[in-house]
C-alpha positions in Angstrom: 181.9 -10.6 -13.2 181.4 -13.7 -11.5 184.0 -15.0 -9.0 185.2 -18.4 -7.8 185.1 -18.1 -3.7 187.2 -20.3 -1.6 185.7 -19.9 1.7 185.9 -21.6 5.8 182.4 -21.4 5.8 179.0 -20.8 3.4 177.3 -19.1 5.7 179.7 -16.7 7.1 179.8 -15.8 3.1 176.3 -15.8 2.8 176.1 -13.3 6.2 178.6 -11.3 5.2 176.9 -10.0 1.7 174.4 -7.0 1.8 173.3 -7.9 -1.3 171.4 -10.9 -3.4 173.9 -14.0 -3.9 173.3 -15.7 -6.6 175.3 -19.3 -6.6 176.6 -21.1 -9.5 176.8 -24.6 -8.5 179.4 -25.9 -11.2 182.1 -28.7 -12.0 184.8 -27.9 -14.4 184.0 -31.3 -16.3 180.5 -29.7 -17.0 179.0 -28.8 -20.3 176.4 -27.2 -19.4 178.0 -25.2 -17.1 180.4 -23.6 -19.4 178.0 -22.3 -21.5 176.7 -20.8 -18.2 180.1 -19.6 -17.3 179.7 -17.3 -20.4 176.1 -16.5 -19.6 176.9 -15.2 -16.3 179.5 -13.2 -17.6 177.0 -11.3 -19.9 174.7 -10.9 -17.4 177.5 -9.9 -14.5 177.7 -6.1 -15.9 173.7 -5.5 -15.7 173.5 -6.6 -11.7 177.1 -5.5 -10.8 176.0 -3.1 -8.2 172.6 -4.9 -7.5 173.8 -8.8 -6.7 177.0 -10.7 -6.5 177.5 -13.6 -8.5 179.4 -16.4 -6.8 180.6 -20.0 -8.5 181.0 -22.9 -6.6 183.2 -25.9 -7.5 181.0 -28.8 -6.6 184.0 -31.4 -6.9 185.5 -29.1 -4.0 182.9 -28.4 -1.7 180.8 -31.9 -2.3 179.3 -31.7 1.7 178.0 -28.1 0.5 176.8 -29.8 -2.9 175.0 -32.4 -0.7 174.2 -29.9 1.8 171.8 -28.4 -0.5 170.3 -31.2 -2.6 172.5 -30.4 -5.8 172.0 -33.1 -7.7 172.1 -31.6 -11.4 174.3 -29.3 -13.3 174.7 -26.3 -13.1 172.5 -25.4 -10.2 171.6 -21.8 -9.7 170.5 -20.4 -6.0 169.7 -17.1 -5.0 170.2 -16.5 -1.7 168.6 -13.3 0.1 169.3 -12.3 3.4 171.4 -15.7 4.4 168.5 -17.6 3.0 167.6 -19.6 -0.1 165.0 -17.7 -2.0 165.2 -19.3 -5.4 166.7 -22.0 -7.5 166.8 -23.6 -10.8 169.1 -26.3 -12.8 170.4 -26.3 -16.3 171.5 -23.6 -18.4 169.1 -20.7 -19.4 170.0 -17.5 -21.1 171.2 -14.2 -20.3 167.8 -12.8 -20.8 166.5 -15.7 -18.5 168.7 -15.3 -16.0 168.2 -11.7 -15.5 164.4 -12.2 -15.5 164.9 -15.0 -12.3 166.7 -12.1 -10.7 164.8 -9.2 -11.6 162.5 -9.7 -8.8 165.4 -10.5 -5.9 167.7 -7.3 -6.7 
């Protein structure tokens, strides 16, 4: 299941996870982001022990969105060992998302 995270330090969030983290940068007003929320719910059971899925609201964490150059929503970033290893923008199917995650889990 995707989790909406609130945190003091994004770096601490990244460093605290032993699993790869798929970060969904989204906004509540974004239509394609709503589509991706359903896709993430479909993929979550397939990766539950292999990756962590985190949703980050760019309206709340604007500085973080700026730091990572988030201009289009939704933007998905995969972090491994605290570093970004993949990034893509826009809505994708559950199969496409799982394929993107495969090399990192």
